C-alpha positions as CSV (number, residue, x, y, z in Angstrom):
1,M,42.6,-0.8,-31.6
2,A,40.7,0.6,-28.6
3,V,39.0,-1.6,-26.1
4,L,35.8,-0.4,-24.6
5,D,35.1,-1.5,-21.0
6,F,31.4,-1.0,-20.3
7,G,31.8,-2.5,-16.9
8,A,34.1,0.3,-15.7
9,T,32.7,2.8,-13.4
10,S,33.7,6.5,-13.2
11,A,33.9,8.7,-10.2
12,S,30.5,10.2,-11.1
13,S,28.6,6.9,-11.4
14,P,27.5,6.6,-7.8
15,A,26.4,10.2,-7.7
16,S,24.5,9.8,-11.0
17,A,22.8,6.7,-9.7
18,S,21.9,8.4,-6.5
19,F,20.5,11.4,-8.5
20,F,18.3,9.2,-10.6
21,K,17.1,7.3,-7.6
22,R,16.1,10.5,-5.9
23,I,14.3,11.7,-9.1
24,G,12.5,8.4,-9.3
25,A,11.5,8.5,-5.6
26,H,10.1,12.1,-6.1
27,I,8.1,11.0,-9.1
28,M,6.7,8.0,-7.3
29,D,5.8,10.3,-4.3
30,A,4.0,12.7,-6.6
31,L,2.1,10.0,-8.3
32,T,1.1,8.5,-5.0
33,S,-0.1,11.9,-3.7
34,F,-2.1,12.4,-6.9
35,A,-3.7,9.0,-6.6
36,H,-4.7,9.7,-2.9
37,A,-6.1,13.1,-3.9
38,R,-8.2,11.5,-6.6
39,A,-9.5,8.9,-4.2
40,R,-10.5,11.5,-1.6
41,T,-12.2,13.6,-4.3
42,A,-14.2,10.6,-5.4
43,E,-15.2,9.9,-1.8
44,L,-16.2,13.5,-1.3
45,Q,-18.3,13.4,-4.4
46,Y,-19.9,10.1,-3.4
47,Y,-21.1,11.7,-0.1
48,M,-22.1,15.0,-1.7
49,D,-24.3,13.2,-4.2
50,M,-26.3,11.6,-1.3
51,S,-29.5,13.0,0.0
52,D,-29.7,14.3,3.6
53,E,-31.7,11.2,4.5
54,Q,-29.0,8.9,3.0
55,L,-26.3,10.7,4.9
56,A,-28.4,10.5,8.1
57,A,-28.6,6.8,7.7
58,K,-24.8,6.7,7.6
59,G,-24.7,8.9,10.7
60,L,-23.5,12.0,8.8
61,R,-24.7,15.5,8.3
62,R,-23.8,17.4,5.1
63,D,-21.5,19.8,7.1
64,E,-19.5,16.8,8.4
65,I,-18.6,15.2,5.0
66,A,-15.2,16.8,4.6
67,Q,-14.3,16.0,8.2
68,H,-15.4,12.4,7.6
69,V,-13.4,12.0,4.4
70,F,-10.3,13.6,5.9
71,R,-10.7,12.1,9.4
72,D,-7.2,10.5,9.3
73,M,-5.7,14.0,8.8
74,F,-7.5,15.7,11.6
75,I,-6.1,15.7,15.1
């Protein structure tokens, strides 16, 4: 009768675990990027829907909206 040892590791286990960790990390990075893009798009739309008077009250002009929303990316 054969005995199965599920606790045994093979030579490929560390590589497989590392591979799946990398895949998981890439998936999380992609989801995070997608969430950030959606948030910025929503913020852009929020400002684009405002009138020029409302933008002026916030100290913005229509041509400055993108720069304002992406201000952390501009140098």
